[in-house]
All heavy atoms as TSV, in Angstrom:
chain	resi	resn	atom	element	x	y	z
A	1	MET	N	N	115.246	109.221	78.799
A	1	MET	CA	C	113.918	108.563	78.892
A	1	MET	C	C	113.696	108.134	80.323
A	1	MET	O	O	114.477	107.590	80.980
A	1	MET	CB	C	113.899	107.352	77.937
A	1	MET	CG	C	112.633	106.693	77.885
A	1	MET	SD	S	112.753	105.427	76.585
A	1	MET	CE	C	111.238	104.635	76.772
A	2	MET	N	N	112.499	108.436	80.779
A	2	MET	CA	C	112.081	108.137	82.159
A	2	MET	C	C	111.718	106.736	82.349
A	2	MET	O	O	111.062	106.149	81.501
A	2	MET	CB	C	110.878	108.974	82.575
A	2	MET	CG	C	110.562	108.703	84.020
A	2	MET	SD	S	109.019	109.626	84.580
A	2	MET	CE	C	109.644	111.222	84.761
A	3	GLN	N	N	112.319	106.066	83.372
A	3	GLN	CA	C	111.971	104.678	83.630
A	3	GLN	C	C	110.582	104.583	84.291
A	3	GLN	O	O	110.242	105.455	85.042
A	3	GLN	CB	C	113.008	104.050	84.560
A	3	GLN	CG	C	114.416	104.031	83.940
A	3	GLN	CD	C	114.369	103.064	82.745
A	3	GLN	OE1	O	113.702	101.937	82.813
A	3	GLN	NE2	N	115.151	103.329	81.782
A	4	PHE	N	N	109.869	103.462	84.170
A	4	PHE	CA	C	108.576	103.269	84.703
A	4	PHE	C	C	108.696	103.371	86.244
A	4	PHE	O	O	107.796	104.047	86.861
A	4	PHE	CB	C	107.957	101.944	84.275
A	4	PHE	CG	C	106.632	101.668	84.845
A	4	PHE	CD1	C	105.568	102.350	84.428
A	4	PHE	CD2	C	106.472	100.749	85.888
A	4	PHE	CE1	C	104.305	102.126	84.938
A	4	PHE	CE2	C	105.252	100.495	86.352
A	4	PHE	CZ	C	104.118	101.182	85.962
A	5	THR	N	N	109.675	102.866	86.876
A	5	THR	CA	C	109.848	102.817	88.371
A	5	THR	C	C	110.021	104.322	88.827
A	5	THR	O	O	109.590	104.581	89.895
A	5	THR	CB	C	110.901	101.926	88.793
A	5	THR	OG1	O	112.074	102.268	88.199
A	5	THR	CG2	C	110.618	100.495	88.549
A	6	ASP	N	N	110.677	105.174	88.044
A	6	ASP	CA	C	110.805	106.471	88.374
A	6	ASP	C	C	109.437	107.259	88.371
A	6	ASP	O	O	109.232	108.101	89.285
A	6	ASP	CB	C	111.794	107.235	87.465
A	6	ASP	CG	C	113.203	106.718	87.549
A	6	ASP	OD1	O	113.541	106.111	88.636
A	6	ASP	OD2	O	113.968	106.909	86.492
A	7	ALA	N	N	108.647	106.885	87.484
A	7	ALA	CA	C	107.346	107.632	87.384
A	7	ALA	C	C	106.369	107.172	88.459
A	7	ALA	O	O	105.623	108.028	88.908
A	7	ALA	CB	C	106.691	107.308	86.010
A	8	ILE	N	N	106.512	105.932	88.923
A	8	ILE	CA	C	105.498	105.512	90.016
A	8	ILE	C	C	106.126	105.624	91.356
A	8	ILE	O	O	105.391	105.449	92.372
A	8	ILE	CB	C	105.047	104.099	89.721
A	8	ILE	CG1	C	106.175	103.093	89.652
A	8	ILE	CG2	C	104.196	104.008	88.413
A	8	ILE	CD1	C	105.712	101.642	89.675
A	9	GLY	N	N	107.386	105.787	91.544
A	9	GLY	CA	C	108.063	105.996	92.831
A	9	GLY	C	C	108.697	104.756	93.373
A	9	GLY	O	O	108.291	103.645	92.923
A	10	ALA	N	N	109.620	104.915	94.222
A	10	ALA	CA	C	110.428	103.738	94.696
A	10	ALA	C	C	109.569	102.893	95.646
A	10	ALA	O	O	109.895	101.711	95.782
A	10	ALA	CB	C	111.698	104.259	95.352
A	11	SER	N	N	108.621	103.466	96.275
A	11	SER	CA	C	107.825	102.689	97.267
A	11	SER	C	C	107.192	101.509	96.621
A	11	SER	O	O	106.811	100.569	97.376
A	11	SER	CB	C	106.881	103.518	98.012
A	11	SER	OG	O	105.961	104.115	97.138
A	12	SER	N	N	106.840	101.508	95.333
A	12	SER	CA	C	106.143	100.407	94.713
A	12	SER	C	C	106.978	99.204	94.580
A	12	SER	O	O	106.400	98.084	94.349
A	12	SER	CB	C	105.670	100.822	93.277
A	12	SER	OG	O	106.746	101.042	92.489
A	13	THR	N	N	108.302	99.273	94.849
A	13	THR	CA	C	109.136	98.097	94.713
A	13	THR	C	C	109.370	97.501	96.110
A	13	THR	O	O	109.953	96.479	96.221
A	13	THR	CB	C	110.437	98.452	94.075
A	13	THR	OG1	O	111.098	99.467	94.873
A	13	THR	CG2	C	110.285	98.894	92.695
A	14	SER	N	N	108.828	98.045	97.199
A	14	SER	CA	C	109.067	97.533	98.472
A	14	SER	C	C	108.066	96.319	98.773
A	14	SER	O	O	107.190	96.100	98.002
A	14	SER	CB	C	108.894	98.691	99.494
A	14	SER	OG	O	107.444	99.136	99.531
A	15	ALA	N	N	108.323	95.685	99.840
A	15	ALA	CA	C	107.467	94.499	100.200
A	15	ALA	C	C	106.072	94.869	100.443
A	15	ALA	O	O	105.198	94.168	100.232
A	15	ALA	CB	C	108.080	93.848	101.387
A	16	THR	N	N	105.792	96.084	101.091
A	16	THR	CA	C	104.519	96.529	101.329
A	16	THR	C	C	104.083	97.422	100.229
A	16	THR	O	O	104.628	98.364	99.756
A	16	THR	CB	C	104.485	97.388	102.622
A	16	THR	OG1	O	105.059	96.593	103.704
A	16	THR	CG2	C	103.058	97.844	103.006
A	17	ARG	N	N	102.877	97.024	99.726
A	17	ARG	CA	C	102.361	97.794	98.549
A	17	ARG	C	C	101.165	98.575	98.976
A	17	ARG	O	O	100.025	98.080	99.048
A	17	ARG	CB	C	101.862	96.795	97.452
A	17	ARG	CG	C	103.162	96.069	96.879
A	17	ARG	CD	C	102.733	95.103	95.810
A	17	ARG	NE	N	103.797	94.385	95.322
A	17	ARG	CZ	C	104.131	93.138	95.626
A	17	ARG	NH1	N	103.372	92.431	96.356
A	17	ARG	NH2	N	105.173	92.527	95.063
A	18	ASN	N	N	101.421	99.861	99.374
A	18	ASN	CA	C	100.455	100.745	99.781
A	18	ASN	C	C	99.461	101.137	98.763
A	18	ASN	O	O	99.737	101.420	97.597
A	18	ASN	CB	C	100.950	101.972	100.489
A	18	ASN	CG	C	101.769	101.613	101.658
A	18	ASN	OD1	O	101.427	100.718	102.380
A	18	ASN	ND2	N	102.829	102.416	101.846
A	19	HIS	N	N	98.150	101.220	99.124
A	19	HIS	CA	C	97.121	101.595	98.117
A	19	HIS	C	C	96.083	102.404	98.957
A	19	HIS	O	O	95.844	102.218	100.159
A	19	HIS	CB	C	96.364	100.320	97.663
A	19	HIS	CG	C	95.201	100.600	96.737
A	19	HIS	ND1	N	95.394	101.027	95.499
A	19	HIS	CD2	C	93.872	100.562	96.950
A	19	HIS	CE1	C	94.107	101.178	94.875
A	19	HIS	NE2	N	93.294	100.942	95.853
A	20	VAL	N	N	95.570	103.451	98.297
A	20	VAL	CA	C	94.501	104.241	98.979
A	20	VAL	C	C	93.214	104.040	98.212
A	20	VAL	O	O	93.121	104.093	97.026
A	20	VAL	CB	C	94.865	105.752	98.862
A	20	VAL	CG1	C	93.786	106.603	99.475
A	20	VAL	CG2	C	96.145	106.069	99.532
A	21	CYS	N	N	92.194	103.627	99.026
A	21	CYS	CA	C	90.891	103.302	98.516
A	21	CYS	C	C	90.348	104.516	97.772
A	21	CYS	O	O	90.244	105.613	98.362
A	21	CYS	CB	C	90.061	102.852	99.597
A	21	CYS	SG	S	88.386	102.381	99.073
A	22	ALA	N	N	89.795	104.256	96.630
A	22	ALA	CA	C	89.193	105.368	95.837
A	22	ALA	C	C	87.851	105.836	96.458
A	22	ALA	O	O	87.417	106.947	96.178
A	22	ALA	CB	C	89.024	105.019	94.350
A	23	PHE	N	N	87.243	104.998	97.208
A	23	PHE	CA	C	85.994	105.302	97.772
A	23	PHE	C	C	85.991	106.008	99.163
A	23	PHE	O	O	85.369	107.006	99.396
A	23	PHE	CB	C	85.082	104.044	97.863
A	23	PHE	CG	C	84.813	103.491	96.479
A	23	PHE	CD1	C	85.541	102.403	96.012
A	23	PHE	CD2	C	83.969	104.081	95.595
A	23	PHE	CE1	C	85.429	101.842	94.792
A	23	PHE	CE2	C	83.728	103.524	94.392
A	23	PHE	CZ	C	84.456	102.418	93.961
A	24	CYS	N	N	86.840	105.452	100.057
A	24	CYS	CA	C	86.800	105.932	101.446
A	24	CYS	C	C	88.164	106.521	101.885
A	24	CYS	O	O	88.329	107.001	102.940
A	24	CYS	CB	C	86.395	104.872	102.454
A	24	CYS	SG	S	87.597	103.488	102.538
A	25	GLN	N	N	89.185	106.516	100.939
A	25	GLN	CA	C	90.385	107.066	101.209
A	25	GLN	C	C	91.284	106.435	102.287
A	25	GLN	O	O	92.163	106.980	102.873
A	25	GLN	CB	C	90.339	108.586	101.430
A	25	GLN	CG	C	89.611	109.419	100.416
A	25	GLN	CD	C	90.227	109.258	99.054
A	25	GLN	OE1	O	91.435	109.458	98.994
A	25	GLN	NE2	N	89.459	108.921	98.054
A	26	THR	N	N	90.949	105.160	102.586
A	26	THR	CA	C	91.734	104.483	103.525
A	26	THR	C	C	92.921	103.892	102.924
A	26	THR	O	O	92.797	103.293	101.897
A	26	THR	CB	C	90.854	103.309	104.181
A	26	THR	OG1	O	89.704	103.825	104.727
A	26	THR	CG2	C	91.681	102.464	105.169
A	27	ALA	N	N	94.168	104.012	103.568
A	27	ALA	CA	C	95.352	103.385	103.146
A	27	ALA	C	C	95.460	101.973	103.565
A	27	ALA	O	O	95.169	101.662	104.733
A	27	ALA	CB	C	96.582	104.193	103.455
A	28	PHE	N	N	95.771	100.978	102.663
A	28	PHE	CA	C	95.991	99.592	103.062
A	28	PHE	C	C	96.890	98.914	102.170
A	28	PHE	O	O	97.286	99.373	101.163
A	28	PHE	CB	C	94.609	98.886	103.214
A	28	PHE	CG	C	93.865	98.758	101.938
A	28	PHE	CD1	C	93.956	97.612	101.172
A	28	PHE	CD2	C	93.071	99.800	101.425
A	28	PHE	CE1	C	93.241	97.456	99.955
A	28	PHE	CE2	C	92.342	99.708	100.207
A	28	PHE	CZ	C	92.446	98.545	99.427
A	29	ASP	N	N	97.301	97.756	102.498
A	29	ASP	CA	C	98.216	96.905	101.706
A	29	ASP	C	C	97.438	96.339	100.483
A	29	ASP	O	O	96.442	95.568	100.684
A	29	ASP	CB	C	98.859	95.706	102.516
A	29	ASP	CG	C	99.841	94.968	101.808
A	29	ASP	OD1	O	100.013	94.961	100.630
A	29	ASP	OD2	O	100.640	94.234	102.520
A	30	SER	N	N	97.886	96.658	99.235
A	30	SER	CA	C	97.143	96.274	98.118
A	30	SER	C	C	97.140	94.736	97.911
A	30	SER	O	O	96.271	94.169	97.075
A	30	SER	CB	C	97.715	96.949	96.814
A	30	SER	OG	O	98.962	96.509	96.636
A	31	ARG	N	N	98.027	93.994	98.524
A	31	ARG	CA	C	98.017	92.513	98.450
A	31	ARG	C	C	96.733	91.981	98.981
A	31	ARG	O	O	96.334	90.762	98.693
A	31	ARG	CB	C	99.178	91.950	99.067
A	31	ARG	CG	C	100.484	92.248	98.334
A	31	ARG	CD	C	101.763	91.742	98.946
A	31	ARG	NE	N	101.875	92.581	100.214
A	31	ARG	CZ	C	102.890	92.475	100.989
A	31	ARG	NH1	N	103.842	91.627	100.750
A	31	ARG	NH2	N	102.996	93.251	102.124
A	32	GLU	N	N	96.069	92.666	99.904
A	32	GLU	CA	C	94.838	92.246	100.463
A	32	GLU	C	C	93.659	92.303	99.403
A	32	GLU	O	O	92.732	91.516	99.556
A	32	GLU	CB	C	94.442	93.099	101.743
A	32	GLU	CG	C	95.472	93.014	102.779
A	32	GLU	CD	C	95.638	91.631	103.446
A	32	GLU	OE1	O	94.620	90.947	103.595
A	32	GLU	OE2	O	96.741	91.215	103.754
A	33	ARG	N	N	93.760	93.195	98.550
A	33	ARG	CA	C	92.773	93.317	97.428
A	33	ARG	C	C	91.382	93.720	97.794
A	33	ARG	O	O	90.485	94.060	96.951
A	33	ARG	CB	C	92.704	92.156	96.483
A	33	ARG	CG	C	93.985	91.865	95.773
A	33	ARG	CD	C	94.035	90.890	94.777
A	33	ARG	NE	N	93.040	91.383	93.691
A	33	ARG	CZ	C	93.142	91.018	92.440
A	33	ARG	NH1	N	94.092	90.163	92.067
A	33	ARG	NH2	N	92.366	91.343	91.573
A	34	VAL	N	N	91.144	93.955	99.117
A	34	VAL	CA	C	89.800	94.321	99.577
A	34	VAL	C	C	90.038	95.389	100.644
A	34	VAL	O	O	90.686	95.143	101.604
A	34	VAL	CB	C	88.939	93.170	100.118
A	34	VAL	CG1	C	87.589	93.677	100.711
A	34	VAL	CG2	C	88.588	92.199	98.982
A	35	CYS	N	N	89.414	96.511	100.548
A	35	CYS	CA	C	89.481	97.532	101.571
A	35	CYS	C	C	89.009	97.089	102.917
A	35	CYS	O	O	87.791	96.622	102.947
A	35	CYS	CB	C	88.758	98.892	101.186
A	35	CYS	SG	S	88.787	100.131	102.302
A	36	PRO	N	N	89.656	97.211	103.981
A	36	PRO	CA	C	89.247	96.732	105.244
A	36	PRO	C	C	88.057	97.561	105.842
A	36	PRO	O	O	87.426	97.154	106.789
A	36	PRO	CB	C	90.483	96.755	106.155
A	36	PRO	CG	C	91.301	97.932	105.532
A	36	PRO	CD	C	91.065	97.806	104.025
A	37	VAL	N	N	87.865	98.823	105.338
A	37	VAL	CA	C	86.876	99.649	105.908
A	37	VAL	C	C	85.520	99.611	105.103
A	37	VAL	O	O	84.553	99.354	105.712
A	37	VAL	CB	C	87.380	101.163	105.855
A	37	VAL	CG1	C	86.286	102.138	106.291
A	37	VAL	CG2	C	88.597	101.313	106.747
A	38	CYS	N	N	85.599	99.680	103.764
A	38	CYS	CA	C	84.305	99.724	103.039
A	38	CYS	C	C	84.092	98.512	102.155
A	38	CYS	O	O	83.150	98.368	101.446
A	38	CYS	CB	C	84.345	101.004	102.169
A	38	CYS	SG	S	85.491	101.023	100.724
A	39	ASP	N	N	85.078	97.489	102.134
A	39	ASP	CA	C	84.983	96.264	101.386
A	39	ASP	C	C	85.048	96.445	99.906
A	39	ASP	O	O	84.679	95.583	99.199
A	39	ASP	CB	C	83.785	95.474	101.783
A	39	ASP	CG	C	83.794	95.003	103.183
A	39	ASP	OD1	O	84.950	94.750	103.688
A	39	ASP	OD2	O	82.736	94.849	103.884
A	40	ALA	N	N	85.509	97.593	99.431
A	40	ALA	CA	C	85.681	97.788	98.008
A	40	ALA	C	C	86.852	96.942	97.512
A	40	ALA	O	O	87.824	96.760	98.203
A	40	ALA	CB	C	85.967	99.225	97.663
A	41	GLU	N	N	86.655	96.308	96.354
A	41	GLU	CA	C	87.772	95.361	95.896
A	41	GLU	C	C	88.577	96.112	94.815
A	41	GLU	O	O	88.038	96.764	93.979
A	41	GLU	CB	C	87.067	94.112	95.257
A	41	GLU	CG	C	88.078	93.153	94.814
A	41	GLU	CD	C	87.453	91.826	94.221
A	41	GLU	OE1	O	86.183	91.713	94.336
A	41	GLU	OE2	O	88.186	91.049	93.725
A	42	ILE	N	N	89.948	95.838	94.916
A	42	ILE	CA	C	90.823	96.300	93.907
A	42	ILE	C	C	90.672	95.361	92.665
A	42	ILE	O	O	90.898	94.206	92.809
A	42	ILE	CB	C	92.278	96.242	94.423
A	42	ILE	CG1	C	92.403	97.207	95.598
A	42	ILE	CG2	C	93.255	96.711	93.283
A	42	ILE	CD1	C	93.767	97.170	96.212
A	43	VAL	N	N	90.458	96.006	91.501
A	43	VAL	CA	C	90.382	95.127	90.393
A	43	VAL	C	C	91.487	95.612	89.463
A	43	VAL	O	O	91.453	96.746	89.012
A	43	VAL	CB	C	89.055	95.241	89.690
A	43	VAL	CG1	C	89.025	94.407	88.396
A	43	VAL	CG2	C	87.877	94.788	90.579
A	44	PHE	N	N	92.423	94.727	89.132
A	44	PHE	CA	C	93.513	95.022	88.200
A	44	PHE	C	C	93.050	94.785	86.781
A	44	PHE	O	O	92.274	93.886	86.482
A	44	PHE	CB	C	94.752	94.250	88.460
A	44	PHE	CG	C	95.317	94.382	89.828
A	44	PHE	CD1	C	95.106	93.543	90.871
A	44	PHE	CD2	C	96.072	95.611	90.008
A	44	PHE	CE1	C	95.641	93.777	92.087
A	44	PHE	CE2	C	96.574	95.841	91.397
A	44	PHE	CZ	C	96.331	94.933	92.396
A	45	ARG	N	N	93.508	95.728	85.870
A	45	ARG	CA	C	93.154	95.600	84.534
A	45	ARG	C	C	93.532	94.202	83.983
A	45	ARG	O	O	94.573	93.775	84.185
A	45	ARG	CB	C	93.822	96.706	83.639
A	45	ARG	CG	C	93.477	96.775	82.235
A	45	ARG	CD	C	94.070	97.913	81.559
A	45	ARG	NE	N	93.567	99.090	82.145
A	45	ARG	CZ	C	93.691	100.381	81.595
A	45	ARG	NH1	N	94.343	100.396	80.510
A	45	ARG	NH2	N	93.200	101.329	82.120
A	46	GLY	N	N	92.574	93.518	83.330
A	46	GLY	CA	C	92.832	92.222	82.755
A	46	GLY	C	C	92.262	91.189	83.642
A	46	GLY	O	O	91.995	90.048	83.135
A	47	ASP	N	N	92.049	91.451	85.050
A	47	ASP	CA	C	91.522	90.357	85.883
A	47	ASP	C	C	89.981	90.419	85.751
A	47	ASP	O	O	89.373	91.360	85.528
A	47	ASP	CB	C	91.821	90.740	87.378
A	47	ASP	CG	C	93.249	90.477	87.660
A	47	ASP	OD1	O	94.032	89.931	86.877
A	47	ASP	OD2	O	93.667	90.816	88.765
A	48	ARG	N	N	89.496	89.262	85.866
A	48	ARG	CA	C	87.959	89.069	85.737
A	48	ARG	C	C	87.495	88.010	86.757
A	48	ARG	O	O	88.150	87.245	87.236
A	48	ARG	CB	C	87.524	88.563	84.402
A	48	ARG	CG	C	87.761	89.625	83.376
A	48	ARG	CD	C	87.154	89.165	82.115
A	48	ARG	NE	N	87.541	90.157	81.010
A	48	ARG	CZ	C	86.720	91.113	80.600
A	48	ARG	NH1	N	85.514	91.212	80.990
A	48	ARG	NH2	N	87.186	91.913	79.674
């Protein structure tokens, strides 16, 4: 059985959480929650 961490990759467990903006394709640290280029906000499922 595949572990969840295997499916998403080892980089997700590192201190830096890289995210690519769905709108402008800019890579940034997901802990910021707002894209530094286009100001799009990361919304996690369940957050309101």
